[in-house]
Backbone bond lengths (Angstrom), bond angles and torsions (degrees), N, CA, C in turn:
res aa  C-N    CA-C-N  psi(-1)  N-CA   C-N-CA  omega(-1)  CA-C   N-CA-C  phi
1 M - - - 1.456 - - 1.522 109.32 -
2 K 1.302 113.85 143.69 1.452 121.16 178.98 1.530 110.51 -70.79
3 K 1.321 115.33 138.73 1.475 120.24 176.03 1.521 108.78 -86.47
4 I 1.337 115.23 139.51 1.462 124.22 -179.43 1.525 107.05 -117.42
5 T 1.302 116.76 132.74 1.482 120.28 174.34 1.512 108.58 -95.80
6 V 1.338 114.91 132.25 1.444 122.23 177.60 1.524 108.31 -123.21
7 H 1.322 115.74 136.15 1.467 120.77 179.15 1.531 108.43 -113.48
8 F 1.359 116.26 122.68 1.446 123.52 177.15 1.510 107.59 -103.87
9 V 1.323 117.96 120.44 1.465 122.04 179.47 1.528 106.93 -101.31
10 S 1.325 116.02 129.27 1.461 121.23 -177.61 1.518 111.13 -62.23
11 S 1.326 115.49 160.35 1.467 120.72 -175.92 1.545 112.55 -61.47
12 D 1.343 117.06 -26.75 1.470 119.28 177.57 1.514 112.10 -89.59
13 G 1.336 118.04 -3.34 1.457 122.47 179.27 1.520 114.52 76.76
14 E 1.320 116.34 2.22 1.460 121.58 -174.95 1.534 113.37 -81.35
15 N 1.317 116.76 -28.72 1.467 120.31 -173.54 1.522 111.04 -128.51
16 T 1.329 113.48 142.99 1.454 120.55 174.55 1.511 108.85 -125.44
17 L 1.319 117.10 128.80 1.442 122.45 175.71 1.524 107.41 -108.82
18 S 1.327 116.88 119.68 1.448 121.00 177.53 1.512 108.39 -103.79
19 V 1.327 115.94 129.88 1.456 120.57 -176.99 1.540 109.05 -132.66
20 E 1.318 114.94 158.41 1.446 120.49 174.06 1.507 109.42 -103.17
21 A 1.319 115.89 139.77 1.465 122.64 177.03 1.527 106.62 -136.08
22 S 1.282 114.96 175.54 1.470 120.78 178.37 1.520 110.47 -104.08
23 E 1.328 114.23 150.13 1.434 118.95 173.73 1.530 108.92 -57.03
24 G 1.326 117.34 133.93 1.451 121.76 -178.40 1.519 113.42 97.35
25 D 1.336 118.02 -12.41 1.467 121.25 177.37 1.513 110.05 -70.69
26 N 1.313 115.11 153.73 1.468 122.71 176.57 1.525 109.30 -90.75
27 L 1.327 117.03 134.14 1.442 121.75 -176.35 1.530 112.65 -60.78
28 L 1.330 117.95 -39.74 1.466 119.75 178.19 1.522 111.36 -62.22
29 T 1.296 117.54 -43.44 1.455 120.84 179.82 1.528 110.19 -61.00
30 I 1.324 116.74 -44.10 1.472 120.63 179.00 1.529 110.01 -62.91
31 A 1.319 117.22 -41.85 1.490 121.01 178.75 1.522 109.73 -60.61
32 Q 1.318 118.24 -46.08 1.454 120.64 -177.99 1.511 112.62 -67.64
33 I 1.321 117.81 -36.74 1.468 121.46 177.97 1.541 110.06 -60.94
34 H 1.336 115.77 -33.93 1.448 121.57 -177.63 1.520 113.03 -100.46
35 D 1.347 116.79 23.58 1.457 123.61 172.71 1.534 114.07 58.04
36 Q 1.335 117.31 35.60 1.463 120.57 174.40 1.513 107.53 -83.73
37 P 1.344 119.11 143.26 1.465 121.94 -171.78 1.544 113.85 -78.85
38 L 1.313 116.17 64.26 1.448 121.58 175.50 1.541 107.41 -117.60
39 E 1.310 115.33 123.49 1.450 118.48 -173.47 1.512 113.02 -73.71
40 G 1.312 117.34 -62.48 1.484 120.43 176.54 1.469 114.75 57.19
41 T 1.322 119.46 40.22 1.450 122.34 -175.01 1.524 114.51 -77.98
42 C 1.312 117.63 -5.83 1.489 119.00 -177.61 1.528 110.55 -80.34
43 E 1.329 118.79 -2.93 1.449 124.04 178.23 1.536 112.09 55.90
44 G 1.320 116.44 42.28 1.461 121.24 174.55 1.487 115.45 82.91
45 Q 1.317 118.85 2.94 1.474 121.10 -178.28 1.525 112.28 -86.25
46 M 1.338 117.45 2.14 1.466 124.21 178.79 1.534 112.98 52.87
47 A 1.307 115.67 42.50 1.464 120.43 177.32 1.530 110.60 -95.60
48 C 1.350 116.54 3.12 1.439 120.49 179.72 1.522 109.69 -151.52
49 S 1.324 115.90 178.18 1.475 118.54 178.61 1.528 109.85 -127.14
50 T 1.314 117.88 28.92 1.470 121.09 -174.95 1.520 113.41 -81.16
51 C 1.335 118.72 2.35 1.466 120.49 175.35 1.538 109.84 -111.12
52 H 1.311 116.58 22.47 1.446 123.10 -178.65 1.529 111.95 -64.74
53 V 1.326 115.74 131.72 1.474 122.30 174.74 1.514 107.86 -130.29
54 I 1.313 116.00 158.05 1.455 122.01 174.76 1.502 107.61 -106.02
55 V 1.324 115.93 114.91 1.448 122.22 -175.53 1.552 109.37 -81.94
56 E 1.311 117.05 135.32 1.443 121.33 175.68 1.529 108.62 -54.42
57 A 1.325 116.30 136.13 1.476 121.44 -175.02 1.517 112.77 -52.77
58 A 1.336 117.47 -40.55 1.468 120.84 -179.44 1.543 113.29 -64.26
59 D 1.328 116.95 -23.38 1.458 121.56 -179.54 1.529 112.64 -96.68
60 F 1.336 117.39 -19.31 1.450 120.49 -171.41 1.525 112.34 -59.14
61 D 1.303 117.96 -42.79 1.484 120.42 -177.61 1.532 113.57 -71.41
62 K 1.313 117.23 -10.64 1.463 121.77 176.22 1.519 111.89 -79.33
63 L 1.350 117.09 -15.36 1.447 121.84 -179.03 1.498 110.50 -84.35
64 P 1.334 118.74 148.89 1.460 118.64 171.45 1.528 109.29 -66.24
65 D 1.315 116.20 158.01 1.458 119.47 179.80 1.519 111.67 -60.38
66 A 1.306 115.32 145.17 1.479 121.09 175.60 1.510 109.36 -67.08
67 T 1.335 114.53 144.88 1.462 118.24 174.83 1.526 108.67 -73.58
68 E 1.304 116.49 167.05 1.466 120.30 176.63 1.519 110.71 -61.83
69 M 1.344 116.51 -37.86 1.468 119.82 178.95 1.513 110.93 -64.60
70 E 1.342 116.85 -41.56 1.471 119.35 178.31 1.532 110.32 -64.01
71 E 1.292 116.96 -42.92 1.488 119.87 177.68 1.521 110.57 -59.94
72 D 1.308 117.71 -39.77 1.471 120.15 177.20 1.528 110.93 -63.08
73 M 1.332 117.55 -40.28 1.478 119.76 178.80 1.521 110.56 -68.14
74 L 1.347 117.44 -37.25 1.446 120.56 178.99 1.536 112.38 -64.84
75 D 1.336 115.60 -27.92 1.476 119.29 176.22 1.528 110.47 -62.40
76 L 1.317 117.70 -22.65 1.449 121.90 179.49 1.536 114.47 -94.31
77 A 1.329 116.20 -7.36 1.444 120.51 -176.60 1.513 112.37 -76.61
78 A 1.307 115.92 130.04 1.489 119.69 176.48 1.519 109.24 -70.15
79 G 1.292 117.72 132.61 1.445 122.05 177.27 1.517 114.84 77.54
80 A 1.325 118.83 16.93 1.464 121.35 -178.92 1.518 109.62 -62.59
81 R 1.319 114.26 146.51 1.463 122.65 178.22 1.535 109.08 -127.42
82 R 1.310 117.09 178.85 1.464 121.83 -179.24 1.513 111.21 -60.77
83 T 1.316 118.74 -31.03 1.462 121.09 -177.88 1.539 112.36 -103.82
84 S 1.333 116.50 23.23 1.484 120.17 179.35 1.518 109.23 -76.91
85 R 1.331 114.16 144.78 1.464 122.30 173.90 1.505 108.73 -145.62
86 L 1.301 117.42 165.24 1.465 122.13 175.17 1.548 106.81 -92.40
87 A 1.321 115.24 125.75 1.480 120.91 -178.02 1.525 110.53 -58.55
88 C 1.331 117.56 -33.55 1.459 120.41 -177.92 1.526 111.99 -66.25
89 Q 1.329 117.79 -16.10 1.442 122.18 -178.18 1.529 113.76 -101.27
90 I 1.335 116.50 4.95 1.459 120.62 -179.35 1.532 109.94 -106.59
91 T 1.310 114.76 115.56 1.470 122.60 173.28 1.505 108.12 -100.65
92 L 1.331 116.17 128.65 1.454 120.71 -175.42 1.519 111.07 -72.97
93 T 1.333 114.93 133.89 1.471 122.39 176.09 1.508 107.96 -127.43
94 A 1.346 115.40 167.83 1.478 120.64 179.07 1.527 110.28 -56.87
95 E 1.323 117.50 -35.48 1.453 121.57 -179.52 1.531 111.82 -63.98
96 L 1.347 117.39 -25.50 1.463 121.92 -178.63 1.539 113.32 -89.31
97 D 1.341 118.20 7.03 1.444 119.71 178.35 1.528 108.56 -57.86
98 G 1.323 116.31 127.86 1.469 121.68 -175.29 1.505 114.46 90.34
99 L 1.335 117.09 7.98 1.464 121.90 -179.68 1.507 111.44 -52.96
100 T 1.344 116.06 131.42 1.467 121.39 176.52 1.499 109.00 -117.31
101 V 1.320 115.31 125.66 1.475 121.47 176.18 1.517 110.19 -124.76
102 H 1.313 115.29 142.11 1.465 121.27 178.50 1.527 107.95 -105.28
103 L 1.320 115.30 137.07 1.455 120.75 175.32 1.512 108.31 -82.93
104 P 1.341 117.90 127.60 1.466 118.83 -179.18 1.516 111.57 -64.85
105 I 1.300 116.96 154.16 1.462 122.15 178.63 1.520 110.85 -54.90
106 E 1.298 115.84 -34.61 1.464 120.81 -177.08 1.515 113.47 -79.72
107 S 1.348 118.41 -0.17 1.472 119.69 -177.01 1.519 111.04 -65.71
108 H 1.296 114.15 146.95 1.457 120.81 178.83 1.497 108.00 -159.84
109 N 1.290 117.35 163.91 1.466 121.82 177.87 1.514 107.91 -130.52
110 M 1.334 115.09 101.03 1.467 120.90 -177.44 1.562 110.22 -66.73
111 Q 1.301 117.44 -21.43 1.442 119.69 -178.85 1.535 112.63 -67.15
112 N 1.337 117.28 -22.43 1.469 120.34 -177.35 1.504 112.63 -100.83
113 L 1.310 120.10 9.72 1.470 120.68 179.09 1.516 110.68 -81.68
């Protein structure tokens, strides 16, 4: 499987964590493995927006369109922007190699409190 590089930019913009993942991996799973503060407690059922990320504009158009349900969940996300997506809905592909996502200021991980 092809390796995909993903860059996570901290909510303050001060730090970037670059990690390798495999094609077909889920972005939320990769974020959680690398201790990024994304909650994602709905286990992919899209009952929350706690895995919200802001995708770099250059990468946003490489993603498939958000479903209506995802758009509804993003309406509830604190700090959502035009290029916001739910990490649980992003499957890594070769086209996304070098994907950069920003963690919103409002991001937190209730599991680590």
